[in-house]
N, C-alpha and C positions, 0 to 999 in steps of 0.2 A: 504493500500500500504506499502511495507517495504522499507528498504534502498536499496536493490538490484534494485528494480524498479526505484527509484529515481535516482540511479547512471546511469542506462540504459538511462533514459530520458535525463539526463545532457550530456551524451556522444552523443546522437542522435543529440541534439540541437547544440552542439559543432561542430560536423562534418558538419552539415547543414550550419552553419554560415561560416565555412571555406570554404566550396564549393562555397558559394555565393561570396566570394572574388576572385574566380578563375574561373569565367564563361567563360573565353576566350577559354578554352579547351572544345572541343566537348563532350568528355567522361564525364567531370566534370559537364557539363550542364545537361546531362541525369541523372547523379548521384544526382544533386541537386534536380531534379524533383522527383526521387525515395525517397529521404530523406524527401522532403516536403510532399509527399503522406503518408510516414510513420508517420510523426508527426501528420497530420490531422487524420489519422486512430486512433492513440493512444488517441487523444483528444476526438474523437467521441466515442470511447469505454469507456473512463472514464465517459463521460456525460451520455451514456446509462446505464452503469453499476450502477451508483449512483441512477438511477431511478428504478433499480431492473428489467429492461427489459433484454431480451436475446440479447447479443452483438456479438455472433459468426458470424452473417451474415456480419459484417464489414470485418472480416478476409476473408470470402469467396470472396468478391470482391477485397480485397487487394492482394490475392495470384495471381490472373489473372494480375493485373497491375505490381506487383513486378516481375513476371516471364518474362513478356514482355519487360520491361525496362532493366532488367539484361541481357537478351539474346541479346538485341540490343547493350548494352555496350560491351559485350564480343565478339560480331560479329565484331565490328569495328576494333578489333586487328587481325582479321583473313583475309587472302588475297585469300585463295582458294574459288572460286566462287561456287563450289559444296556444300561445308560445309556452306557457307553463305546462300545459297538457302534453304538447309535443316533446319537451324536455324530459318529462316524466316517462313517456312512452319510450324515449331514445334509451333511457337507462336499461329498461328490460330487454329491449332488442339488442343493444350492444353487448350487454352480459351474456345473453344466449349465444350470439354470433361469435363472440371472442372465445368463450369456453368451448364451443363446439369445434372451432378451428384448432384451438390448443390441444384438446384431448381426444377429438375424434379423428383429426387428420394428422396428429403427431407433431404439431407445432410446439408443444411443450419442450421438446428436446433442444430447441434453439432460442436464441434471444427473441422476445416478442416484438420484432421490428414492425411487422404488419399490424399487429394489434395496437401498438403505440401510435402508428401513423394514422390509423382510423380514429383513434381516440383524440389525437392532437387535432385533426381536422374538425371533429365535432365540437371540441372545447373552444377552438378559434372562433367557430360560428356563434357559439353561445356568448363568447366575449364581445364580439362585434354587436350582438343584440343588447348585451348588457350596457355597453357604452352608450348606446342610443336611449337606454332606459333611465340613465342617471339624471336626476332632476335636483341639482344642488340649490340650496338657499341663495337667492339673488344677491345677498350681501357677502356670501362666503365664496372663496375661491374653490374651483374644482379640485385643486390640489389638496384641500383639506377634507375632501369627501372620502370616507373609507372604502366605499364600493369602487371608486375610480382606482385606487392603488391595488385593491384586491383583484380587480378585473385586469388591470395592466400587468400584474405579476403573472397571472395565469396565461395571458396572451403572449407575452414575450417568451415565457418558458416553453410553451407548446409550439410556438413558431420555430424556436431553435430545435426542439425534439423532432419536429417533422423533417428538418433539414438533415439531421444527424442519424436518427434512429432507423430511418427508411432504408438507408444503404449500409448500415453497420454489418450486417450479416455477410454482404458481398465483400467489404474490406476484411472481415474476419477470415473469410476463406482464402483470400489472396495473401494477406500479411498479417497474421494474428497479433504479433507483438506490437506493430505499429498502430493497428486498429485499436487495440485495447488502451494504448497510450493516448492516442488522439481523442478516443472516446472519454477517457477519464478527465482530460483537460477541458473539452468543450462541455461536457455534462456538468463538471464542477462549476465552471464559470456561469452557466445558465442557472444552475441552483443558487449560486451566490446572489445573483440578481433577483431570483424569485424570493428568497427569504428576506433580503433587504426590503423589497417592496411589501411583502406580507407583514413584516414588523412595522413598516410605516402605516399600513392599513390598520393594524391593531391600535397603534398610537392615535390615529385619527378617530377611531371609535370612542377611545378614552377621552381625548381632548373635546371632542364635540359633546359628550355627555356633561363634562365639567362646565363648559362654556354655556350650555343650555340650562 
């Protein structure tokens, strides 16, 4: 494990700790659950990896949980009932399709690049919808709105994931060592940005409550 990964783990734990201090907000509660599952998944991968076993199966389960929680978080900021219904339906459809691909067609043996690419596309769509649904107070800057930072965090992260994860398996087949090193760097950088923005979002939830 290199310094990039250590830094990523530190940011993940820090963001999780801050979320636990602000559980009075519904979106932060869901975010805390997501971060907790992320930590559990990474610990499990580390334990399985050290035994030399195949650990990609962990990520196949994680993708399903991650998409479900993020979609629910983004849905909470959308008022249109038709879009909310569509987002709810997408959770069930994505979970079924993703798990069928993973365990019926044998995708669990490999990194879930296809699963993550589909997840990224859907989350980016919901982020764009969320951006248009944000209605900040006319006297307050959009940069003080927690939903803005929450949406922006997921948008940038999954845009980066869509670029990297989609062709990771191809790189892995041609040059495994270089592929893993490049993936570690790019994935860690996108995670740094993700957690910085999520922390900013939590701070905005808190500051808006205090000011109100």
